[in-house]
C-alpha positions as CSV (number, residue, x, y, z in Angstrom):
1,M,-47.7,96.1,-78.0
2,T,-47.1,97.7,-74.5
3,G,-51.2,98.7,-75.2
4,E,-51.7,94.9,-75.4
5,R,-49.8,94.0,-72.5
6,D,-51.6,96.5,-70.4
7,R,-54.9,94.9,-71.7
8,A,-53.8,91.3,-71.1
9,A,-52.7,91.9,-67.4
10,P,-56.4,92.6,-66.0
11,E,-57.4,89.3,-67.5
12,L,-54.4,87.0,-65.9
13,S,-55.1,88.7,-62.9
14,A,-58.7,87.8,-62.8
15,R,-57.6,84.1,-64.0
16,Y,-55.0,84.0,-61.1
17,V,-57.6,85.2,-58.4
18,R,-60.5,82.6,-59.8
19,R,-57.5,79.6,-59.9
20,R,-56.7,80.7,-56.2
21,D,-60.4,80.4,-55.1
22,W,-61.0,76.8,-55.8
23,A,-57.3,75.5,-55.3
24,R,-57.5,77.0,-51.6
25,P,-60.0,74.4,-50.4
26,L,-58.1,71.8,-52.6
27,R,-55.0,72.4,-50.7
28,V,-57.1,72.3,-47.4
29,H,-58.6,69.0,-48.4
30,L,-55.3,67.4,-49.8
31,S,-53.6,68.6,-46.5
32,T,-56.3,67.0,-44.4
33,V,-56.0,63.9,-46.4
34,I,-52.7,63.5,-45.8
35,V,-52.5,64.3,-42.6
36,A,-55.1,61.6,-41.8
37,L,-53.5,59.1,-43.8
38,L,-50.1,59.8,-41.9
39,L,-51.8,59.7,-38.6
40,G,-53.8,56.3,-39.7
41,I,-50.6,54.9,-40.9
42,S,-48.1,56.3,-37.7
43,L,-50.7,55.5,-35.2
44,P,-50.9,51.7,-35.7
45,L,-47.0,51.8,-36.2
46,T,-46.6,53.6,-33.0
47,W,-48.6,50.8,-31.7
48,L,-46.9,48.4,-32.8
49,A,-43.6,49.6,-32.1
50,H,-44.8,50.2,-28.7
51,D,-46.0,46.5,-28.2
52,Q,-43.1,44.9,-29.7
53,G,-40.9,47.3,-27.4
54,T,-42.8,46.3,-24.6
55,R,-42.5,43.0,-25.4
56,L,-38.8,43.1,-25.7
57,A,-38.3,45.2,-23.0
58,T,-40.3,42.5,-21.1
59,S,-38.4,39.6,-22.5
60,A,-35.0,41.5,-22.0
61,A,-35.9,41.8,-18.2
62,S,-37.0,38.6,-17.8
63,E,-33.7,37.0,-19.1
64,R,-31.8,39.7,-16.9
65,M,-33.6,38.4,-13.9
66,S,-33.0,35.0,-15.0
67,L,-29.3,35.6,-15.4
68,L,-29.4,37.3,-11.9
69,G,-31.1,34.4,-10.6
70,R,-28.8,32.0,-11.9
71,R,-26.0,33.9,-10.4
72,V,-27.3,34.1,-7.0
73,A,-28.2,30.1,-7.0
74,A,-24.9,29.7,-8.2
75,Q,-23.7,31.9,-5.3
76,Y,-25.5,29.8,-3.1
77,E,-24.2,26.9,-4.5
78,A,-20.8,28.3,-3.9
79,V,-21.5,28.8,-0.6
80,F,-23.2,25.9,0.4
81,N,-20.6,23.4,-1.9
82,D,-17.9,25.1,0.3
83,G,-18.1,22.5,2.8
84,L,-18.1,19.5,0.6
85,T,-15.2,21.4,-1.3
86,A,-13.6,22.3,2.0
87,V,-14.3,18.5,3.5
88,M,-12.5,17.0,-0.1
89,L,-9.2,19.6,0.5
90,A,-9.2,18.2,4.1
91,A,-9.1,14.4,3.2
92,A,-6.6,15.0,0.2
93,A,-4.2,16.3,2.8
94,D,-4.8,13.9,5.2
95,T,-4.5,11.1,2.7
96,L,-1.1,12.8,1.7
97,L,0.4,13.0,4.9
98,V,-0.6,9.3,5.6
99,V,0.7,8.3,2.3
100,A,4.0,10.4,3.3
101,C,4.6,9.2,6.5
102,A,3.7,5.5,5.3
103,A,6.5,5.4,2.6
104,A,8.8,6.8,4.9
105,A,8.1,4.2,7.6
106,H,8.5,1.6,5.4
107,A,12.4,1.8,5.4
108,A,12.3,0.9,8.6
109,P,13.0,-3.1,7.7
110,A,16.0,-2.0,5.7
111,A,17.2,0.6,8.0
112,V,17.2,-2.8,10.7
113,G,19.2,-4.7,7.9
114,M,21.6,-1.8,7.7
115,L,21.8,-1.5,11.3
116,E,22.7,-5.2,11.7
117,A,25.1,-5.8,8.6
118,G,26.8,-2.7,10.0
119,A,27.0,-4.3,13.7
120,G,27.6,-7.9,12.7
121,D,30.7,-9.2,11.0
122,A,31.8,-8.3,7.9
123,G,31.1,-11.8,6.4
124,S,27.2,-11.6,7.3
125,C,26.8,-8.0,5.7
126,V,24.9,-9.4,2.2
127,S,22.8,-11.6,4.5
128,A,21.8,-9.1,6.6
129,L,20.3,-6.7,3.8
130,A,19.0,-10.0,2.1
131,K,16.9,-11.1,5.1
132,A,15.8,-7.6,6.0
133,F,14.1,-7.4,2.2
134,A,13.2,-10.8,1.9
135,G,11.1,-10.6,5.3
136,A,9.8,-7.0,4.1
137,A,8.3,-8.7,1.3
138,A,6.9,-11.5,3.1
139,A,5.4,-9.5,6.0
140,A,3.5,-7.5,3.2
141,L,1.9,-10.3,1.8
142,G,0.8,-12.0,5.4
143,F,-0.8,-8.7,6.0
144,L,-2.7,-8.5,3.0
145,F,-3.8,-12.1,3.2
146,T,-5.0,-12.2,6.9
147,G,-3.4,-9.5,9.1
148,F,-5.1,-6.8,7.9
149,A,-8.3,-8.2,8.6
150,F,-7.3,-9.5,11.7
151,M,-6.5,-5.9,12.8
152,F,-9.5,-3.8,11.7
153,G,-12.0,-6.3,10.7
154,N,-15.1,-6.4,12.0
155,G,-15.7,-8.9,14.8
156,S,-18.1,-9.4,17.7
157,S,-15.7,-11.4,20.3
158,G,-13.2,-8.5,20.7
159,L,-10.2,-10.9,20.2
160,V,-9.5,-10.8,16.5
161,G,-11.4,-9.4,13.2
162,A,-13.5,-11.9,11.1
163,E,-13.6,-9.8,7.9
164,G,-12.4,-8.7,5.1
165,F,-9.9,-10.8,4.3
166,F,-7.5,-10.3,1.4
167,L,-9.2,-6.7,1.7
168,S,-12.5,-8.6,-0.3
169,G,-15.9,-7.3,0.6
170,T,-15.4,-3.8,1.1
171,A,-16.3,-0.3,-0.4
172,D,-14.3,2.6,0.6
173,N,-16.2,5.8,0.6
174,A,-14.6,7.1,3.2
175,V,-14.2,10.6,2.0
176,S,-17.9,10.6,1.0
177,V,-19.9,13.3,2.7
178,A,-23.8,13.3,3.2
179,L,-25.8,15.4,5.7
180,Q,-25.0,13.0,8.1
181,G,-21.2,13.6,7.7
182,F,-18.8,11.0,6.8
183,Q,-20.1,7.8,5.7
184,Y,-17.9,4.6,5.4
185,A,-19.4,1.1,3.9
186,G,-17.0,-1.8,4.5
187,S,-15.6,-4.5,7.0
188,F,-13.3,-2.2,8.7
189,T,-15.6,0.0,10.6
190,A,-13.1,0.7,13.4
191,L,-11.3,3.4,10.6
192,A,-14.4,4.9,9.5
193,D,-14.0,7.7,11.7
194,F,-10.8,9.2,9.2
195,P,-11.3,10.6,5.7
196,V,-8.6,8.7,4.3
197,P,-9.2,6.0,1.9
198,L,-8.7,2.4,2.9
199,A,-5.6,2.1,0.5
200,A,-3.7,4.9,2.5
201,K,-4.6,3.1,5.6
202,V,-3.7,-0.1,4.7
203,L,-0.4,1.0,3.2
204,L,0.5,2.7,6.8
205,F,-0.2,0.1,8.9
206,S,1.7,-2.6,6.7
207,A,4.7,-0.6,7.8
208,A,4.2,-1.3,11.3
209,A,3.4,-5.1,10.2
210,A,6.8,-5.8,9.1
211,L,8.9,-4.4,11.6
212,P,8.5,-6.8,14.6
213,G,9.9,-9.8,12.0
214,A,12.6,-7.2,10.9
215,L,13.6,-6.8,14.6
216,A,13.6,-10.7,15.2
217,G,15.3,-11.3,12.5
218,A,18.2,-8.7,13.0
219,A,18.8,-10.5,16.6
220,L,19.8,-13.8,14.4
221,A,22.6,-11.8,13.0
222,G,25.5,-14.0,11.6
223,R,23.9,-17.1,12.2
224,G,20.3,-17.3,11.1
225,R,18.4,-18.8,7.8
226,L,16.9,-16.0,5.7
227,T,14.2,-18.9,4.6
228,A,13.2,-19.0,8.5
229,A,13.5,-15.3,9.2
230,A,11.0,-14.7,6.1
231,A,8.8,-17.2,7.2
232,F,8.4,-15.8,10.8
233,S,7.8,-12.3,9.3
234,F,4.9,-13.6,7.4
235,L,3.2,-15.8,10.2
236,A,4.1,-12.6,12.5
237,A,2.5,-9.8,10.2
238,G,-0.7,-12.4,9.2
239,G,-1.2,-13.3,12.6
240,A,0.3,-11.9,16.1
241,V,0.6,-8.4,14.7
242,G,-3.0,-8.4,13.7
243,V,-4.3,-10.1,16.3
244,V,-2.7,-7.7,19.1
245,G,-3.6,-4.9,16.7
246,H,-7.0,-5.5,17.0
247,W,-6.9,-5.8,20.7
248,A,-5.4,-2.0,20.8
249,W,-6.1,-0.3,17.7
250,G,-9.5,-2.3,16.0
251,G,-11.9,-1.9,18.7
252,G,-10.9,-5.3,20.7
253,W,-11.0,-6.0,24.2
254,L,-8.2,-3.7,25.5
255,A,-9.4,-0.6,23.8
256,G,-12.8,-1.4,25.5
257,L,-10.8,-1.2,28.9
258,G,-9.3,2.0,28.2
259,F,-5.9,0.6,27.1
260,V,-3.8,3.1,24.9
261,D,-1.0,2.3,22.4
262,F,-0.5,5.2,20.1
263,A,1.9,4.4,17.9
264,G,2.9,0.6,18.8
265,G,4.6,0.6,21.9
266,A,3.1,-2.9,22.7
267,V,1.8,-4.1,19.1
268,V,5.3,-3.4,17.5
269,H,7.8,-3.2,19.9
270,M,6.8,-5.2,22.5
271,L,6.1,-8.2,20.2
272,G,9.2,-7.6,18.2
273,G,11.5,-7.6,21.2
274,M,9.8,-10.8,22.7
275,A,10.4,-12.4,19.4
276,A,13.9,-11.1,19.4
277,L,14.7,-12.7,22.5
278,E,13.4,-15.8,21.4
279,A,15.0,-16.2,18.6
280,C,18.7,-15.3,20.8
281,R,17.4,-17.9,23.2
282,R,17.1,-20.7,20.5
283,A,19.6,-19.9,18.3
284,G,22.5,-19.5,20.6
285,P,25.3,-17.1,20.3
286,R,27.7,-16.7,17.1
287,S,30.5,-19.3,16.9
288,A,33.2,-16.2,16.4
289,P,34.6,-14.3,19.4
290,A,33.4,-11.1,20.2
291,P,36.1,-9.0,18.8
292,A,35.7,-10.5,15.4
293,R,32.0,-10.4,15.0
294,D,30.8,-7.3,16.1
295,W,30.9,-3.7,14.4
296,H,32.8,-4.3,11.5
297,N,31.3,-1.2,9.8
298,A,30.5,1.6,12.5
299,P,29.1,4.4,9.6
300,L,26.7,1.6,8.2
301,A,25.4,1.2,11.5
302,A,24.9,4.4,12.2
303,Q,23.2,5.1,9.2
304,G,20.9,2.4,9.9
305,A,20.2,3.5,13.4
306,L,19.1,7.1,11.9
307,A,17.2,5.9,9.4
308,L,15.5,3.4,11.5
309,A,14.7,6.3,13.9
310,A,13.4,8.8,11.3
311,A,11.1,6.0,9.9
312,L,9.5,5.3,13.5
313,G,9.3,9.2,13.5
314,A,7.4,8.9,10.1
315,F,5.1,6.4,11.5
316,H,4.1,7.9,14.7
317,A,3.2,11.1,12.6
318,G,1.0,8.7,10.5
319,C,-0.8,7.4,13.4
320,T,-2.7,10.7,13.6
321,L,-4.3,10.1,10.3
322,A,-5.6,13.8,9.9
323,L,-3.3,16.6,9.2
324,E,-3.8,18.7,12.0
325,P,-1.0,20.8,12.6
326,F,-0.7,20.8,16.3
327,P,-0.9,17.1,16.8
328,V,1.6,16.3,14.0
329,A,4.1,18.9,15.0
330,H,3.9,18.1,18.7
331,V,4.2,14.4,17.9
332,L,7.2,14.6,15.7
333,L,8.9,17.1,18.4
334,A,8.0,14.5,21.4
335,T,9.7,12.0,19.3
336,Y,13.0,13.6,18.6
337,F,13.3,15.3,21.9
338,S,12.9,11.7,23.4
339,G,15.1,10.3,21.1
340,S,17.7,12.9,21.7
341,A,17.0,12.4,25.8
342,G,17.7,8.7,25.4
343,L,20.8,9.2,23.3
344,L,22.5,10.9,25.8
345,A,21.0,9.1,28.9
346,A,22.6,5.7,26.8
347,L,26.0,7.3,26.8
348,F,26.5,8.9,30.0
349,A,25.1,5.2,31.4
350,D,27.2,3.1,29.5
351,S,30.4,5.2,30.2
352,F,29.2,4.9,33.9
353,W,29.0,1.1,34.2
354,S,31.8,0.6,31.7
355,D,34.9,-0.8,33.0
356,T,37.2,1.4,30.7
357,G,35.0,4.4,31.0
358,A,34.9,4.8,27.1
359,L,32.1,6.3,24.7
360,S,30.7,3.8,23.1
361,L,28.9,4.4,19.7
362,P,26.6,0.8,20.4
363,A,25.8,2.2,23.3
364,L,24.8,5.9,22.0
365,L,22.7,4.4,18.8
366,R,20.7,2.1,21.1
367,G,19.8,4.6,23.1
368,L,18.8,6.8,20.3
369,L,16.6,4.0,19.3
370,A,15.3,3.6,23.1
371,G,14.5,6.9,23.4
372,V,12.3,6.8,20.1
373,V,10.8,3.5,21.1
374,S,10.1,5.0,24.8
375,V,7.5,7.5,23.7
376,S,6.1,5.4,20.9
377,A,2.8,4.7,23.1
378,C,2.5,8.1,24.1
379,C,3.8,10.6,22.3
380,P,0.4,12.6,21.6
381,F,-0.6,12.4,25.1
382,V,2.9,13.9,27.1
383,S,4.1,17.4,27.0
384,I,7.8,17.6,25.6
385,P,9.1,18.2,29.1
386,S,7.5,14.7,29.7
387,A,8.5,13.2,26.4
388,V,12.6,14.1,27.8
389,L,11.6,12.7,30.8
390,V,10.2,9.5,29.5
391,G,13.5,9.2,26.9
392,S,15.8,9.8,29.4
393,F,14.6,7.0,31.5
394,G,14.3,4.6,28.4
395,G,18.1,5.2,27.5
396,L,19.1,4.3,31.2
397,L,16.4,1.3,30.9
398,A,18.1,-0.1,27.4
399,T,21.6,0.4,29.0
400,L,20.8,-1.7,31.9
401,L,19.2,-4.4,30.2
402,G,21.8,-4.6,27.5
403,H,24.2,-5.5,30.2
404,V,21.6,-8.1,31.4
405,V,21.1,-10.0,28.0
406,R,24.8,-10.0,27.8
407,D,25.2,-11.6,31.5
408,L,22.6,-13.8,30.8
409,G,24.7,-15.2,27.7
410,L,22.3,-14.1,24.9
411,D,23.7,-12.9,21.4
412,D,21.7,-9.6,20.5
413,P,24.3,-7.4,18.7
414,V,21.8,-5.0,17.5
415,G,20.2,-4.3,20.9
416,I,17.0,-5.4,20.2
417,V,15.7,-7.0,23.3
418,P,16.5,-3.8,25.6
419,A,15.7,-1.2,23.3
420,C,12.1,-3.0,21.8
421,L,11.3,-5.3,24.6
422,G,12.4,-3.2,27.6
423,C,11.7,0.2,26.1
424,G,8.3,-1.0,24.3
425,T,7.0,-1.9,27.6
426,W,8.2,0.8,29.5
427,S,6.5,3.3,26.5
428,V,3.2,1.6,27.7
429,L,3.5,2.4,31.1
430,A,4.6,6.1,30.5
431,V,0.9,6.6,29.3
432,G,-0.2,6.0,32.7
433,L,2.1,8.2,34.3
434,F,2.7,11.3,32.3
435,A,-0.5,11.7,30.1
436,E,-1.3,15.3,30.1
437,G,-5.4,14.5,30.3
438,P,-8.1,13.6,27.8
439,G,-8.3,16.7,25.0
440,T,-5.1,18.4,26.5
441,I,-3.2,18.0,23.3
442,Y,-4.7,15.5,21.2
443,G,-8.4,15.3,21.5
444,L,-9.8,12.4,23.5
445,G,-7.1,10.9,25.0
446,P,-6.4,8.8,28.3
447,A,-6.9,9.9,31.9
448,Q,-4.5,12.0,33.6
449,G,-1.1,10.1,34.5
450,L,-0.6,9.0,38.1
451,L,2.5,11.6,38.3
452,L,0.4,14.6,37.2
453,G,-1.9,14.3,39.8
454,G,-4.4,11.5,38.1
455,S,-5.4,8.5,39.5
456,A,-3.7,4.9,38.9
457,A,-6.4,3.4,37.1
458,Q,-4.8,4.5,34.1
459,L,-1.8,3.0,35.2
460,C,-3.1,-0.2,36.0
461,T,-5.2,-0.4,32.5
462,Q,-1.7,0.1,30.9
463,A,-0.1,-2.3,33.1
464,A,-2.8,-5.1,32.6
465,G,-2.4,-4.6,28.9
466,A,1.1,-4.6,28.9
467,L,1.3,-8.0,30.6
468,A,-1.5,-9.4,28.0
469,V,0.4,-8.6,25.2
470,G,3.6,-9.7,26.5
471,A,2.6,-13.3,27.6
472,F,0.6,-13.5,23.9
473,A,3.9,-12.4,22.3
474,L,5.8,-14.9,24.3
475,L,3.3,-17.7,23.7
476,F,3.4,-16.9,19.6
477,S,7.1,-16.4,19.5
478,S,8.2,-19.5,21.4
479,L,5.6,-21.8,19.3
480,T,6.6,-20.3,15.8
481,W,10.1,-20.4,16.3
482,A,10.3,-23.9,17.6
483,L,7.6,-24.9,14.5
484,L,10.1,-23.0,12.0
485,D,13.2,-24.6,13.6
486,R,11.8,-28.1,13.4
487,L,10.8,-28.0,9.8
488,I,13.4,-25.2,8.2
489,G,15.9,-25.0,10.9
490,L,16.7,-21.9,12.6
491,K,20.5,-21.7,12.4
492,S,22.2,-21.6,8.9
493,P,24.8,-24.4,8.1
494,G,27.0,-21.8,7.3
495,A,27.2,-19.9,10.3
496,G,30.9,-19.7,11.5
497,G,32.5,-21.2,8.4
498,R,34.9,-19.5,6.4
499,G,33.5,-16.6,4.5
500,G,30.2,-16.2,6.8
501,L,26.9,-16.5,5.8
502,D,27.4,-14.4,2.9
503,A,29.6,-17.1,1.3
504,A,27.4,-19.8,2.3
505,E,23.9,-18.7,1.5
506,H,24.6,-15.9,-0.9
507,G,27.8,-17.4,-3.1
508,R,29.7,-13.8,-2.4
509,G,30.0,-11.5,0.2
510,A,29.5,-7.5,0.2
511,Y,33.3,-6.8,0.1
512,D,34.5,-9.4,-2.4
513,L,36.6,-7.9,-5.3
514,P,35.7,-8.8,-8.9
515,P,37.8,-11.2,-10.6
């Protein structure tokens, strides 16, 4: 067995050698073929992958660049739109200021009613309040119908506006912005410089239009008919206030001469004071003796005077028509200190001229209103020390004129004539005496006042404007009260009767207890 295995071994070895000889080239060929196949497959795949990767990378890079471009564009847009955003925010702030001040200023007629109710007799308290509210409502409609158009409507004559009656034919885009700046289309181009919606401007100036009628109605305390007072408020707001306002505020002939009346020293207070003077003259005094007819409720009168002073201060601030911190704060500060100085000056003067030397509450309240009115035309243009001087002189003037009014036999229980007519005129003249000069406090402004080294030109312009407004106010008041007295009757039939006007016109007094 061993010998057979030994013989078979060489044969197997020779067979293996022969297989190895032909198998080696085969493996080489197969390897070559496999390598060639791998290369043939891998190279196209590699090329395809490269091509696809290149396309994907290019697409991704393009997308990234596009995104980056969009981000850059958005940033540039945000930068360039910051101007628009800032303007719109500023317009919103300006509008908020004007609306807030207008809302506060609209309390003025009610405050006048409270002052009249407290300063009059107990039997006419309801009449005073009802007259104030009815007059304010009538004035609002009159100003809407024609007053605002007369005041700010476009007109070529310089005497009165002739467009935009009932606010018609107007397009309010005052807050729109183009490359040229603010654009305003409508009938009231005199207001186009202020980026505040037209509605806010109407609301603000309607408060001013309601005040002359309220002041005139208060002069008829204890004897005036409600319907006559309301009719006068309607005609004054729809006519006289609009005409005089156009002269001074709406680009009329007085504004063309350089006349300055910032917050209604002439437009509001001179007109209202002259109307009150004519009402007192035509209606005559109350029939009851003075101790029984005056100041039945001093706290109510004091509240009315304080509310009226605050409402007038709000209107002064609203007349800036822009939320610029320094001018607004300066206007309010000048009004505050002028009112304070007027109060103390009137209190001192009344105690000096009084026979008893007593400190009078009516004189104190009249001085407060006199100080606020005295600075109305000039509050943004005078320094705070000058505002104190203006208010002090206003308090002295109101006290002196109050004695003159009483000596003339005019029954003016609230003191409208001295505080409004007298101090409104003084406010207009104070511009020409104490103005700091153009651009010193409030941007553009009148020429430097005479007492500060300026010329007399501005004072002459102010005096001419006051004379023109006073003459027009006298003419309008005389004709209107005469017409109303003939058509309606100025004096109530219940004046002087038992229970006063409240029982005669309203059927119940303010202090009647329920049954």
